[in-house]
C-alpha positions as CSV (number, residue, x, y, z in Angstrom):
1,M,-57.7,18.3,4.6
2,K,-54.5,17.2,6.5
3,R,-51.1,18.6,6.1
4,N,-48.4,17.8,7.5
5,T,-44.6,18.3,6.4
6,F,-41.9,15.7,5.6
7,T,-38.2,15.7,5.8
8,R,-35.8,14.2,3.2
9,R,-34.7,12.0,6.6
10,D,-38.3,10.8,6.6
11,F,-38.8,10.2,2.8
12,L,-35.8,8.0,3.0
13,R,-37.3,5.9,6.2
14,A,-40.6,5.2,4.5
15,A,-38.9,4.3,1.3
16,A,-36.9,1.8,2.9
17,V,-39.6,-0.3,4.4
18,A,-41.0,-2.0,1.3
19,P,-39.2,-5.6,1.5
20,V,-36.3,-6.1,-1.6
21,A,-38.2,-9.8,-2.2
22,D,-41.7,-7.5,-3.2
23,A,-39.5,-4.9,-5.1
24,I,-37.8,-7.9,-7.8
25,G,-41.3,-9.3,-8.2
26,R,-42.4,-6.4,-9.1
27,L,-39.7,-5.1,-11.6
28,K,-39.9,-8.7,-13.5
29,G,-43.6,-8.7,-13.7
30,D,-45.0,-7.2,-17.0
31,S,-48.3,-5.8,-14.8
32,S,-47.0,-2.1,-14.2
33,G,-45.2,-1.4,-17.6
34,I,-41.9,-1.4,-15.4
35,Q,-38.5,-3.2,-16.2
36,A,-35.5,-4.0,-14.5
37,S,-32.2,-3.1,-15.6
38,A,-28.6,-4.4,-15.5
39,S,-27.1,-3.2,-12.3
40,G,-23.7,-3.2,-12.7
41,P,-20.7,-5.1,-11.4
42,S,-22.6,-6.5,-7.6
43,S,-24.8,-9.4,-7.4
44,G,-27.5,-11.3,-5.4
45,P,-31.1,-10.4,-4.6
46,A,-29.8,-6.6,-3.6
47,A,-28.3,-5.7,-7.5
48,A,-31.5,-7.7,-8.9
49,A,-33.8,-5.6,-7.3
50,Q,-32.0,-2.0,-8.5
51,T,-33.9,-0.1,-11.2
52,R,-32.1,2.2,-13.4
53,V,-32.5,5.9,-13.5
54,V,-30.2,8.1,-16.0
55,L,-29.7,11.6,-15.0
56,I,-28.4,14.0,-17.7
57,R,-27.3,17.5,-17.5
58,D,-25.6,20.2,-20.4
59,D,-24.2,23.7,-19.7
60,A,-25.2,24.3,-23.1
61,A,-29.6,23.1,-22.3
62,L,-30.4,26.4,-21.8
63,A,-29.9,30.0,-23.0
64,E,-30.5,33.4,-21.7
65,G,-34.6,33.9,-20.3
66,R,-35.0,29.9,-19.3
67,K,-34.9,29.5,-23.2
68,I,-34.5,25.8,-24.1
69,N,-31.8,24.7,-26.6
70,G,-33.6,22.3,-28.3
71,D,-30.6,21.0,-30.3
72,V,-29.2,20.1,-27.1
73,V,-32.1,18.7,-25.5
74,Q,-32.6,16.0,-27.9
75,K,-28.8,15.0,-27.7
76,M,-29.8,14.5,-24.0
77,L,-32.5,13.0,-24.2
78,D,-30.9,10.6,-26.8
79,N,-28.1,10.0,-24.9
80,A,-30.3,9.5,-21.9
81,V,-32.3,6.8,-23.4
82,A,-29.5,4.9,-25.0
83,A,-27.8,4.5,-21.9
84,L,-30.9,3.3,-19.8
85,F,-31.5,0.5,-22.1
86,D,-27.1,0.1,-22.4
87,E,-27.1,0.8,-26.1
88,K,-24.9,3.0,-27.9
89,D,-27.3,3.6,-30.7
90,P,-30.1,5.8,-29.3
91,A,-32.1,5.2,-32.6
92,A,-31.8,1.1,-31.4
93,A,-32.4,2.0,-27.7
94,W,-36.3,3.8,-28.9
95,K,-37.3,1.1,-31.2
96,K,-37.0,-1.2,-27.7
97,I,-40.4,0.6,-26.3
98,L,-41.8,1.6,-29.8
99,K,-43.0,-0.2,-32.8
100,P,-44.7,1.0,-36.1
101,A,-47.7,-1.0,-35.1
102,D,-48.1,1.4,-31.9
103,T,-50.3,4.8,-31.1
104,V,-48.8,6.5,-28.4
105,G,-49.8,9.1,-26.3
106,I,-47.2,11.8,-24.7
107,K,-48.5,13.3,-21.8
108,T,-46.9,16.6,-21.1
109,N,-47.7,19.2,-18.3
110,T,-49.2,22.8,-19.6
111,W,-48.8,24.6,-16.6
112,P,-48.0,28.4,-17.7
113,S,-45.7,29.3,-15.3
114,L,-43.5,26.1,-15.8
115,P,-44.7,24.1,-18.9
116,T,-42.8,20.7,-20.1
117,G,-41.6,22.8,-22.8
118,K,-42.0,22.4,-27.2
119,E,-38.5,21.7,-27.2
120,V,-39.1,18.5,-25.2
121,E,-41.8,17.3,-26.4
122,Q,-40.7,17.8,-30.2
123,A,-37.7,16.0,-29.4
124,I,-39.4,12.6,-28.3
125,E,-42.1,13.1,-30.8
126,R,-39.3,13.2,-33.5
127,R,-37.8,9.8,-31.9
128,I,-41.3,8.4,-31.9
129,R,-41.7,9.2,-35.5
130,E,-38.4,7.9,-36.6
131,V,-39.6,4.3,-35.6
132,G,-42.2,4.5,-38.5
133,I,-44.9,5.4,-36.4
134,P,-47.2,8.5,-38.1
135,A,-48.3,11.5,-36.8
136,E,-52.1,10.6,-37.1
137,K,-51.3,8.3,-34.2
138,I,-49.3,10.3,-31.9
139,S,-51.2,13.0,-29.5
140,V,-49.3,15.2,-27.3
141,A,-52.1,16.2,-24.8
142,D,-52.4,17.2,-20.9
143,R,-55.7,18.7,-19.7
144,A,-58.5,15.5,-19.1
145,V,-56.3,13.5,-21.6
146,Y,-58.6,10.6,-20.7
147,R,-61.0,12.2,-23.1
148,D,-58.3,12.4,-25.9
149,P,-59.2,9.6,-28.7
150,I,-55.3,8.7,-29.3
151,F,-54.9,8.2,-25.6
152,Q,-57.9,6.2,-25.2
153,K,-56.1,3.8,-27.7
154,A,-52.6,4.0,-26.9
155,T,-50.1,1.0,-26.5
156,V,-47.9,3.4,-25.0
157,L,-47.3,6.4,-23.4
158,I,-44.3,8.6,-23.4
159,N,-44.8,10.6,-19.4
160,A,-42.7,14.2,-19.6
161,R,-43.3,17.0,-17.4
162,P,-41.1,19.7,-15.4
163,A,-40.2,19.2,-11.7
164,R,-41.5,21.6,-9.2
165,V,-42.6,21.8,-5.5
166,H,-46.7,21.5,-5.6
167,Y,-48.8,22.9,-3.3
168,W,-51.8,19.8,-3.0
169,S,-48.7,16.9,-3.5
170,G,-45.2,18.3,-2.5
171,M,-43.4,17.4,-5.2
172,G,-45.1,17.9,-8.5
173,S,-43.5,15.3,-10.9
174,C,-43.8,12.1,-12.8
175,L,-46.3,10.8,-10.8
176,K,-48.7,13.4,-10.3
177,N,-48.6,14.2,-14.1
178,Y,-51.0,11.3,-14.6
179,I,-54.0,12.8,-12.3
180,Q,-55.6,14.5,-15.7
181,F,-56.3,10.6,-16.5
182,V,-59.2,11.0,-14.3
183,P,-62.8,13.2,-14.6
184,Q,-62.2,15.0,-11.4
185,P,-58.7,15.1,-10.1
186,S,-59.4,16.5,-6.9
187,D,-61.1,13.1,-5.7
188,Y,-57.3,12.6,-5.0
189,H,-56.1,16.1,-3.1
190,D,-56.8,14.0,-0.2
191,D,-53.8,13.3,2.6
192,A,-51.3,15.5,0.3
193,C,-52.5,13.1,-3.0
194,A,-51.5,10.4,-1.1
195,N,-53.4,7.7,-3.3
196,L,-51.6,8.8,-6.6
197,A,-49.9,5.6,-8.0
198,S,-53.5,4.2,-8.2
199,I,-54.2,5.9,-11.0
200,W,-51.6,4.6,-13.2
201,S,-53.3,0.9,-12.2
202,L,-56.2,2.3,-13.9
203,P,-57.2,0.5,-17.4
204,I,-56.2,3.5,-19.5
205,V,-52.8,3.5,-17.7
206,K,-52.1,0.7,-16.9
207,G,-48.9,-1.1,-18.0
208,K,-48.5,1.1,-20.7
209,T,-45.7,4.2,-19.8
210,K,-42.6,3.2,-21.4
211,L,-40.7,6.1,-20.5
212,N,-40.6,8.5,-18.0
213,V,-38.8,12.0,-18.6
214,L,-38.3,14.4,-15.7
215,V,-37.5,18.1,-16.8
216,M,-35.1,19.3,-14.6
217,L,-34.0,22.0,-17.2
218,T,-35.2,24.9,-14.6
219,P,-36.9,23.3,-11.4
220,L,-39.1,25.2,-8.7
221,F,-37.6,24.3,-5.4
222,H,-39.9,26.3,-3.3
223,N,-43.2,28.3,-3.3
224,I,-45.5,30.0,-0.9
225,G,-48.8,29.0,-0.8
226,P,-51.5,27.4,-3.7
227,R,-50.6,30.9,-6.3
228,G,-47.0,31.2,-4.7
229,F,-45.1,30.6,-7.8
230,S,-41.8,33.0,-8.0
231,E,-38.9,33.2,-10.6
232,K,-36.7,33.5,-7.4
233,Y,-36.9,30.3,-6.5
234,L,-36.1,28.1,-10.0
235,W,-32.7,27.6,-11.0
236,P,-30.9,26.7,-14.1
237,Y,-30.2,22.8,-13.2
238,K,-30.4,21.8,-16.8
239,G,-30.7,18.4,-16.6
240,L,-33.5,15.6,-17.4
241,I,-34.1,12.3,-15.7
242,V,-34.8,9.6,-17.6
243,G,-36.2,6.1,-16.5
244,Q,-39.1,3.6,-17.2
245,D,-40.1,3.3,-13.2
246,P,-41.7,6.5,-12.6
247,V,-41.4,5.9,-8.2
248,A,-37.4,5.9,-8.7
249,V,-37.5,9.0,-11.1
250,D,-39.1,11.2,-8.5
251,S,-37.5,9.9,-6.2
252,T,-34.1,11.3,-7.4
253,G,-35.4,14.4,-8.7
254,Y,-36.9,14.5,-4.8
255,R,-33.9,14.2,-3.6
256,I,-32.2,17.3,-6.0
257,I,-35.0,19.3,-4.6
258,Q,-34.3,18.7,-1.0
259,A,-30.3,19.2,-2.0
260,R,-30.9,22.7,-3.1
261,R,-33.5,23.5,-0.5
262,L,-30.7,22.7,1.8
263,K,-28.0,24.9,0.1
264,E,-30.5,28.2,-0.2
265,F,-32.2,27.5,3.0
266,G,-29.2,26.4,5.1
267,E,-31.3,23.5,7.0
268,D,-32.7,20.5,6.1
269,R,-36.4,22.6,5.7
270,P,-39.5,20.1,4.9
271,L,-41.5,21.0,2.3
272,E,-44.6,23.3,2.8
273,V,-47.0,20.0,1.8
274,S,-45.4,16.0,2.3
275,A,-44.4,14.4,-0.5
276,H,-45.3,11.1,0.6
277,H,-47.0,9.8,-1.9
278,I,-43.6,9.1,-3.5
279,A,-42.8,6.4,-1.0
280,L,-46.3,5.0,-0.6
281,A,-46.1,4.3,-4.3
282,D,-43.5,1.8,-3.7
283,T,-44.5,0.9,0.0
284,K,-48.8,0.6,-0.3
285,F,-49.3,0.6,-4.1
286,K,-46.0,-1.5,-5.5
287,L,-45.7,0.5,-8.4
288,G,-42.1,1.5,-8.2
289,T,-39.2,1.6,-6.1
290,S,-38.4,4.5,-3.8
291,D,-35.2,3.7,-2.3
292,P,-32.1,5.4,-3.6
293,G,-30.0,2.4,-2.4
294,R,-32.0,0.2,-4.8
295,I,-31.6,2.5,-7.4
296,E,-28.7,2.4,-9.9
297,L,-28.2,6.1,-10.8
298,I,-26.2,6.8,-13.9
299,R,-24.7,10.1,-14.4
300,L,-24.1,12.0,-17.3
301,G,-22.3,15.4,-17.8
302,P,-21.1,17.9,-15.6
303,T,-20.9,16.7,-12.1
304,E,-20.0,19.9,-10.7
305,G,-23.8,21.2,-9.3
306,M,-25.1,18.1,-9.6
307,L,-26.3,17.6,-5.6
308,I,-27.0,14.0,-5.5
């Protein structure tokens, strides 16, 4: 298996390859489940191509021992979703992506060392229930979700997982989280999981993902080898990144991870394995936007230590 290194400079260069015209058509289309949001005071083609991502942080999100404060996470998620959809009332924002007739799959991540967290799962499910969707039409699952009867019938998917460096894909984030929709995940490990975005075109997934939540409460910014997890490389970032475009969400998380690595190591050290699947999701698969220049990033919460 080929393993090459990929610096932050390489990532940004690759991401910028996709022409703005392609991005406009992609974001306006309904085949990918990605929609463009308002892009602020600027105008013209570049503004129209922007995709909105919300980064929110709260110092009270964590207690001692990496314990997640569920009430604070609920507030963070609500505020992020409201900002994403330009709504003052979070309930109105959730109703933009959910209706009572929907069947919803919440794709979580249960890796024992750094799971999504039940507090995040419960915050999402609580708002789904409040829209009027009954519990029997909601599933929270990770492994082999392609066999889950609710996911098989789902009209809406919500994607939530923690951010971490990853031995197979360089970066484990929202794009990587859908590898459990295929019977043989190892089929997608070649070239540092370069073709992960192709999973998003499968019928069980295509056009259904209405929200991506990259959990940045305690992201993992470095490891060594396939089983090289160490709590030494977790840090209390106390954040969430929320958006409809999984590529833009992952691109934003990647930039934060790289900034943390720069601070830790004093140099722009490449990941052990390339994370080029994020840029390829844009330039090859046209799934979303990886270029930071075409991402409207809304920052909420304390800016000290935000790193972006």
